[in-house]
C-alpha positions in Angstrom: 29.3 17.9 -11.9 25.6 16.6 -11.3 25.7 14.6 -14.2 28.3 12.4 -13.0 27.0 12.8 -9.3 23.3 12.2 -10.1 22.3 10.3 -13.6 19.6 10.2 -12.5 19.6 13.4 -14.3 21.0 11.4 -18.3 19.8 7.6 -17.3 16.7 7.8 -16.4 14.5 9.9 -18.1 11.5 9.4 -20.9 11.5 10.9 -23.9 9.8 14.3 -22.9 11.6 15.1 -20.6 10.3 13.5 -17.7 12.0 12.1 -14.5 11.8 8.0 -14.0 13.1 7.0 -11.3 15.5 3.4 -11.5 13.4 0.3 -10.8 14.8 -1.9 -7.7 16.8 -4.5 -8.1 15.7 -6.5 -5.1 12.5 -7.3 -3.9 12.0 -10.2 -2.2 9.9 -10.4 0.3 10.6 -11.1 4.6 8.0 -14.0 5.2 7.3 -17.6 6.7 7.4 -19.1 2.4 10.0 -21.2 0.7 11.3 -18.3 -1.7 10.9 -15.2 1.2 14.3 -13.6 3.5 13.6 -15.5 6.8 12.9 -12.8 10.0 16.2 -13.4 12.3 17.4 -10.9 15.3 21.0 -10.0 14.2 21.6 -11.5 10.7 20.6 -8.5 8.2 22.6 -4.9 8.8 19.9 -2.2 7.2 22.4 0.1 5.4 20.8 4.5 5.0 21.0 8.0 4.6 20.4 10.2 6.9 19.5 12.7 4.1 17.5 9.9 2.2 13.6 10.4 2.3 13.6 6.7 1.3 16.2 6.2 4.2 14.8 7.9 6.9 11.2 5.9 6.4 12.6 2.7 7.3 14.7 4.7 9.9 11.4 5.6 11.5 9.9 2.7 11.4 12.4 0.8 12.6 11.9 3.2 16.3 8.7 3.3 16.7 8.7 -0.8 15.9 10.9 -1.3 18.7 13.6 -3.1 16.1 17.0 -1.5 17.1 18.8 -3.9 18.4 17.1 -7.0 16.0 18.5 -4.4 12.4 21.8 -2.8 12.9 22.4 -0.1 11.1 25.4 1.7 8.8 25.1 5.0 7.6 27.0 6.0 4.3 28.1 9.6 3.4 28.1 10.7 0.4 27.8 10.0 -3.2 30.5 10.5 -6.3 31.0 9.2 -9.3 30.4 5.5 -8.7 27.3 6.0 -5.4 27.1 5.9 -1.9 30.4 6.2 0.0 31.1 4.6 3.8 32.9 8.4 4.2 31.5 9.0 8.1 32.7 6.1 9.6 36.3 5.1 11.1 39.0 4.4 8.5 36.1 5.3 5.7 34.1 1.6 5.8 31.3 0.0 7.4 32.4 -1.4 10.7 30.3 -4.3 9.7 30.9 -5.2 6.3 33.5 -3.5 5.9 33.7 -2.3 2.4 33.7 1.1 1.4 31.3 1.2 -1.2 27.6 0.9 -1.2 28.4 -0.6 -5.3 30.8 -2.7 -3.3 28.3 -4.6 -2.2 26.1 -4.4 -4.8 28.9 -6.1 -7.2 29.6 -9.0 -4.5 26.2 -9.7 -4.8 25.5 -9.6 -9.0 28.9 -8.9 -10.6 27.4 -7.2 -13.7 24.6 -5.0 -11.8 25.0 -1.6 -13.7 22.2 -0.2 -12.0 22.6 2.6 -9.2 23.6 1.1 -5.5 20.5 2.4 -3.4 20.0 3.1 0.2 17.6 1.8 2.3 19.9 -1.3 1.1 19.1 -5.1 3.4 21.8 -6.9 3.7 22.4 -10.6 4.6 25.7 -10.4 7.6 25.9 -14.5 6.9 26.0 -14.1 2.7 27.4 -10.0 2.7 25.3 -9.6 0.2 22.7 -7.5 -0.7 18.6 -9.2 -0.2 16.4 -6.7 0.2 16.7 -2.9 -1.8 12.8 -2.4 -2.3 11.9 1.0 -0.2 8.4 0.5 -1.5 7.5 -3.3 0.1 10.4 -3.0 3.0 7.7 -0.9 5.3 4.4 -3.3 4.9 7.5 -6.3 6.4 8.7 -4.9 8.9 5.3 -4.1 10.3 3.9 -8.0 9.2 6.3 -10.1 9.2 9.0 -8.6 12.0 5.3 -8.6 14.5 7.0 -11.0 16.7 10.0 -8.7 17.3 8.3 -5.7 18.5 8.4 -3.5 20.6 5.0 -4.4 23.4 2.4 -1.6 22.7 4.3 -1.0 19.5 1.8 0.8 17.1 -0.2 -1.2 13.9 0.7 1.3 11.5 -1.2 -1.0 9.0 -4.1 -2.7 10.1 -5.7 -5.2 8.2 -8.9 -3.6 7.4 -8.1 -0.1 6.6 -4.6 -2.0 3.9 -6.5 -1.9 0.5 -6.7 2.6 1.2 -3.4 2.7 2.7 -2.1 0.6 -0.6 -3.6 3.6 -3.5 -2.3 6.2 -1.0 0.7 5.2 -0.8 1.4 4.7 -4.2 -0.2 8.3 -4.0 1.8 10.2 -1.7 5.1 8.2 -3.8 3.7 9.7 -7.3 3.2 13.1 -6.3 4.5 13.7 -3.0 7.9 11.3 -2.1 8.8 11.3 -6.0 7.5 14.9 -6.8 10.5 17.0 -5.9 12.7 15.0 -7.7 10.9 14.7 -10.9 11.3 18.7 -11.1 14.7 18.0 -9.5 16.6 15.7 -12.0 13.8 16.9 -14.2 15.1 17.1 -18.8 13.0 20.3 -19.5 11.7 23.2 -17.8 8.3 22.2 -19.3 8.0 18.8 -17.6 9.5 20.2 -14.3 6.8 22.9 -14.6 3.5 20.3 -14.3 5.7 18.5 -11.9 5.4 21.0 -9.6 2.4 22.1 -9.9 1.7 18.4 -9.3 3.5 18.1 -6.1 1.9 21.1 -4.5 -2.2 20.8 -5.5 -1.1 17.3 -3.5 0.3 18.9 -0.8 -3.5 21.9 -0.8 -5.2 18.1 -1.5 -3.0 17.0 1.8 -4.3 20.2 4.1 -7.5 19.6 3.3 -8.0 16.6 4.6 -6.1 16.7 7.8 -8.1 20.1 8.7 -10.7 17.4 10.0 -8.5 14.7 10.9 -5.3 14.1 13.5 -3.4 11.7 10.7 -4.2 10.7 6.9 -6.3 8.2 8.1 -8.7 10.3 11.0 -7.3 9.4 14.7 -5.2 6.0 13.9 -1.4 6.8 12.5 -0.7 4.6 9.4 2.4 3.7 7.5 0.3 6.6 5.0 2.0 9.3 7.3 5.4 8.1 8.1 5.5 8.1 3.8 4.8 11.2 4.2 6.2 12.7 6.5 9.9 11.7 5.3 9.3 14.4 2.4 7.1 17.3 4.9 10.5 16.6 7.0 13.1 17.4 3.6 11.1 19.4 2.0 11.6 23.9 2.9 15.2 23.3 4.0 15.8 20.6 0.9 14.1 20.1 -2.0 13.2 23.9 -1.8 16.7 26.1 -2.5 17.5 23.6 -5.3 14.6 24.4 -7.5 14.8 25.7 -11.3 14.2 30.2 -10.2 12.6 29.7 -13.8 9.5 28.4 -12.3 8.6 31.2 -9.4 8.8 31.8 -6.0 8.2 27.9 -4.8 6.1 27.3 -2.0 6.5 26.6 1.1 5.7 23.6 4.0 4.1 26.6 5.8 1.7 27.7 3.0 -0.2 25.4 3.7 -1.4 25.8 7.8 -3.3 21.7 8.4 -0.4 19.9 7.2 1.9 22.2 8.5 0.4 21.8 11.8 0.2 18.1 11.3 4.1 17.8 9.8 5.1 19.9 13.6 2.6 17.0 15.8 4.6 14.2 13.6 7.7 15.7 14.6 6.4 15.7 18.4 6.4 12.1 18.6 8.8 10.2 19.8 11.1 8.2 16.6 10.1 10.6 14.2 13.3 12.2 14.0 16.4 11.6 16.1 19.6 13.0 15.6 20.9 12.0 13.1 17.8 13.2 10.9 17.7 16.7 12.5 21.1 17.1 11.3 20.7 15.7 7.6 17.3 18.0 7.3 19.3 21.1 8.7 17.5 21.5 12.2 20.4 20.9 14.4 24.4 22.2 13.6 26.5 19.8 12.2 30.2 18.8 14.0 31.7 21.4 12.8 29.0 24.8 13.3 27.6 24.4 9.9 23.8 24.3 8.6 23.5 21.5 6.3 20.8 24.1 3.7 19.8 23.1 -0.2 20.0 19.4 -1.9 22.9 17.5 -3.5 26.5 18.8 -2.9 26.2 22.5 -3.0 24.7 22.9 0.1 25.6 26.6 2.0 25.3 26.8 5.6 23.2 28.9 6.9 22.9 30.8 10.7 18.9 30.2 10.5 19.1 27.0 12.2 17.8 27.1 15.6 14.9 29.3 14.3 14.2 26.6 11.6 13.7 24.1 14.3 12.1 26.1 16.8 9.7 26.4 14.3 9.0 22.8 14.2 8.8 22.5 17.9 5.7 24.8 17.5 2.8 23.7 19.6 0.3 22.5 17.3 -2.3 21.8 18.9 -4.3 18.6 17.2 -5.1 16.5 20.5 -8.0 16.9 19.9 -8.6 16.0 16.2 -10.2 12.7 15.4 -11.6 12.1 12.3 -13.0 9.3 9.5 -10.8 7.1 7.5 -13.0 8.4 4.7 -11.7 10.7 2.8 -12.8 11.5 -1.6 -9.2 9.0 -2.6 -8.7 7.7 -3.9 -10.2 3.9 -3.2 -13.7 5.4 -3.9 -16.3 3.7 -6.1 -14.4 0.0 -4.7 -11.4 0.8 -6.5 -9.4 -0.2 -3.2 -10.6 -3.5 -3.2 -8.6 -4.3 -6.9 -5.2 -3.4 -4.8 -2.6 -4.8 -2.5 1.1 -4.5 -2.4 1.1 -7.6 -0.1 -0.8 -9.7 -2.6 0.5 -8.7 -5.7 4.8 -8.5 -4.1 4.5 -11.5 -1.3 
């Protein structure tokens, strides 16, 4: 069953058993350029899954920046052997786009498309076609190209002075943390899974040390990097962790890292970081039938401790007095941050 639902375990594999995620097919950027997507309120629909971390980062940004009225949202429910379905919406079709499957939109856009249709996906309502599914750069565009539509007082999550350092740190967060659980769960060999788990755990220890003296990853200022790290922290203990291979031993928990765990609770308490849909998807609020989601994939077992888990996330974090320097041990030391820019390289 897993090989049907998760082609990642059969197709997106390296010769040594590692998981190598597919490229994003639609990477056109938003902006004023001739070959860029025009920024226009009401023109686009964002397709997401509440249980998907890549979707969660975009949903958080949409709320933090006040773009709820500018960009509508449609939720997919689950995957079958032909990808994501809109089964949770009335009639099993998206209320705006009128399709049953995300892949219907991908094939409408590229009739010979063979990859996985992924979330988040941005659809142009003028054409009904996919225009962007690049979860790497879409956050940057929402923070910069869409700035004119931000709510008054919206945070500057991608400040110009920190952009090179944010870019480098985000690459590290993606490789070692956001993609870390998948490199374990989708590994084609036990050795590849073991190595991926060790890197994932070591990176969290690294950030635990960094956050001991800083409220956020870059000191006193909340940035895009915090959103990206949080997407995985929220999902890990009740989502990814129960599915990790038993052969790797007892898996670590986020609560094993005291500073990281307090930081996660700090963000959880920040308006915009976790709405009810996020809490249901991560097993912190009950589903419609009263059960709580727990585990990875389709084999989710209802657990009775959902209320206790939510209470743990709501515990005081005591981080209000922290500030801290934006400078850290890495990445970006020795001037290497000057060689890297998502905006310049992918504009």
